[in-house]
N, C-alpha and C positions, 0 to 999 in steps of 0.2 A: 428689479421692478416687480411689484406685486401682481399676482395672477388675478385678473379682473374678468374672468370668464362668466361669472354669475353675479347676482345681486349681493351674494354673501362674501365674495372672494376678497380676502386680505392675505392670502397665502403668499409667502415669499419663497420662491424656488431656491434650492440649495442642495449641496451634497454633504453637509456636515453630519456628524454623528447624531445630533438631535433630530435632524430631518429624517435620518434613516431609521430611527427607532419606530417600532410598530405603534400605530395610532392608539390601539387598546392599552398598551403599556403606558403611554404618556397620559392618557385619560385616568387610568387607575392611580398613577403617581400623583396627578393633580388632585384627585379626590382624597387620597390618603394624606398628602401634605396639607391640604386645606383643613381636614379634620384635626390633624395633630396641632397645627398652628393655632386654630381657634380654641381648641381644648386647653392648651397651655396659656396662651394669651399674655406671656411675659415679654418684657423688652428684649431679653436675651434670645428667646425662641424666635421672636419676630425679626431680630437682627440677623440671626443665622439664616432664617428663611429668605430674607431679602438678599443676603450674600449668595445663597445657593441659586436663587433666581438670576442674579447678575452673572454668575458663572455659567448658567445655562444659556444666557444671551451670548456670552463670549464664545461658548462652545458651538453655538449655532451660527457664529460669524455674523451676528446682527449687532450693529453699533448701538451706542447709548441712545441715539435719537429714536430708535424703535421702542426701547423701554420707556423713554420719556413720553412718547406719544400715547402710550397706554395709561400712564399715571396722570398726565397733565389735565385731562378733562375732569378728574375727580378731586382736584385740590380744594375746591370750595366745600364739597361734601366732607372731605377728610378734615378740613379745618373745623367744621361744625361738630363733627364727632369728637375731635380732640378737645375742643372747648367744653363740650358736654361731659365727657369722661373726667376731665380735670376738675370740673365744678362739682360733680356728684361723687367722685371717688378721689383720685389723687393723680399726680403727674406720671407715676410709674404705670398706672392703669391706662392712662391716655396714650402714652407712648406704645405700650403693648398692643392695644386695640388697633390704633392707626397703623402701626408697623405691620401687624398681621394682615390688615386689609390691603396695604400696599404690596405685600408679598404675594397675596392671592391674585391681585390684579396683574402683577408682573408674570406670575406663573400662567394665568389664563391667556395673557397676551402671547407669551412664548409658545404655548401649545397651538394657539390659533395661527400664528405666523409660520409655524413649521409643519403643519398638518393640513392636508387637503380636506375640503369639506366632505367629499365622497368617502375618503378613508375614515374620517371621524365618524360619519354616520354608519358605515359598515361595521366599524369596531363596536359601536354602542349596540347595534342590532345583534351582533354575535354575543356580546356580554349579557344581554337581556333576553336572549332566545328562550331560556328555560321558563320565563314568566308567561309565555304564551299559554301554558297549561292553566293559569289562573285568570285568563281572559285579557291580559295586557297586550297591547299592540306595540311591539318593540320598535317598529318602523316609525310610528308617530312619536314615541318617546324619544327616540334617537334624534329625530329632526328637531324637537323642542330643545333638547340638551345642546345640540350643535349650534342652534340659533343663540342660545344663552352664552356659550363660550365665545362665539363670534362677536357678540354685542360689544364687548369691552374694546377691542381694537377698532371695530367699525365706528363706534361713536368717537373714539379718539381721532380717527382719520377725518371724520366729518368736522370735528371741532377745529382741527389744524387747518383744514381748508377754509373754514369760516373765519378763522383768525387771520390768515394770510390775506383774505379779501378785505377784512376790516383794516389791516395795516395799509393795503394798497389804496384805500380811500382816505387815508390820513385821519382815521377816527379811532385811534388806539384806546382812548379813555371812555368810549361809549359802550356800555353793556348792551344797549339795544342793537348797535351795529354788529355786535357779535352774535347775540341770541337769535335775532330774526333770520339771518342766513342759515344758521345752524338748524333751526326748526324746519325751515323750508327744505334744506337738503335731506334732513332726516325723514320728512314726510315723502319726499320723492323716492328715497331709497326704500321706504316701507311699501310704497305703491309698486315699485319694481319687484320687491320680494313677494308681495301678494300675488302679482301677475305670474311670477315663476311658480309659486306653490299651486295656484289655480290651474296652470297648464299641466301640472303633474298630478292633478286630482287630489291635492292635499289641503284643500281649502275648507274642509268640513270642520 
């Protein structure tokens, strides 16, 4: 069961090796892997990255449904990018770009599901601490980055809930029956998040 103690919580408790890795190490690995995959952008590198992400889910003892929930809400977006890249470049480029995005979504989802929000923020603050000398506020940057990483699985969770509600009403083929509940749930979650930030004096 996911930890739902805060408006951001999508953390899934566990004792796997991935869960036990330091939050800072996971974030650095995510950034490094993302930069490498995007720089290469080939079908081979994308395929390897997706395979590594899949192994990460297995090592974290998270079933395929967790990975699928991360990717599922992006399929229309991915389809559009695939078509555009194929039209403007070629099939190889389309596969490489879309595969790279899928790998990054999976990696971000894995980090989010295996890392507590507080641990993630603390790690980012520690990594960015030297930048205080140039006027940067590591606490604010850490919160923004943590929110960004959390966004992928959070939207996936909201989309899955909206889709289940759509099926329960027997309106599987209606985009409106899916989109409206999703937007409503997203706005409610945003309000809850805003209230939580305001309570902590982080609403500036």
